N, C-alpha and C positions, 0 to 999 in steps of 0.2 A: 580244502586245498583251493588255491586261486586259479585263475585262468592261465597262469604261467606254467611252462613245462618244468619238470624237476631240475633240468640243467639250468634254465633261466633263474629259477628260485635259488638254486645253489650259488650261482654267480652273484646274485644280489646279497647273499650272506657273507661273501668274502670281504676281508678288509681291503681297502683301496690299494695298499702297497702290494698285496698279492695279485690283485687285478692288473695292476700296472706291470708287474714282473712277468706275468703269464698271459698277457693279452692275446698273443697269437694262439696259444694253446686253447684259451677260452673260446676264441672265435671258431676254431676248428671243432670244438665240442658242440657248440651251438649249431654249426652247419651240419653236423653228423646226426642230429636228432631225426627221428622219424617225422614224416610230414605232420602228423597230429600230435607229436610230442609224447606219444604213449610208449612207456616201457613195457615190453612183453616178455622179457627174459631177464633174470637177475643171476649173476654169477659172482662167486667169491673165490678168488684165486690166490694161493700163497706162493709168492716168489721170494719171501724173506728167508734169510739164513737163520733158521731156528729148528727146534726139534719136532715141529708139526709136519704133517704130510705135505709134500710139495705138489703143486698143481691145483686143479679145480677141487675145491672143498665142498661147494654147494651150487646147485643149479636148480632154479625154480622157473616154471613157465606159467604165464597168465592163461594161455589157451587150455592148460590142463587143470585150471582151477586152483593152482597153488596160492594165488593172490589176486586181488582185484585192482589195487592201487599201490603205488610206491611213494612214500614221503621221505625226504632227506632232511636231516637237521644237523647243523654244526653246533656243538655245545662246548662249554668249558673254554671260552676264548679261542674257538676254532681248533682245539686240540682233540676233540672227539667228533667223529662223524657217526651219526646214528641213522640206520635205514629202518623205516617202519613199513611193514607190509600190512595191508588191510584187505 
């Protein structure tokens, strides 16, 4: 992983049209990062209308040793977001 935070790295991967359309939201996300850019909790929440359980599906904590690092990757022409925990 580079010196960039996960959010900064993710923003770099976005197509320019998306960056332009969501520039305000992107700026807010960058401002909300922790001072050292470290992610210490990962949550997966389902708010979609589907047959899966609604609400928090997964919560992992760095402090509890569930992961050491988080890497984000957009793939398939930005149609897939993959989260890799190390």
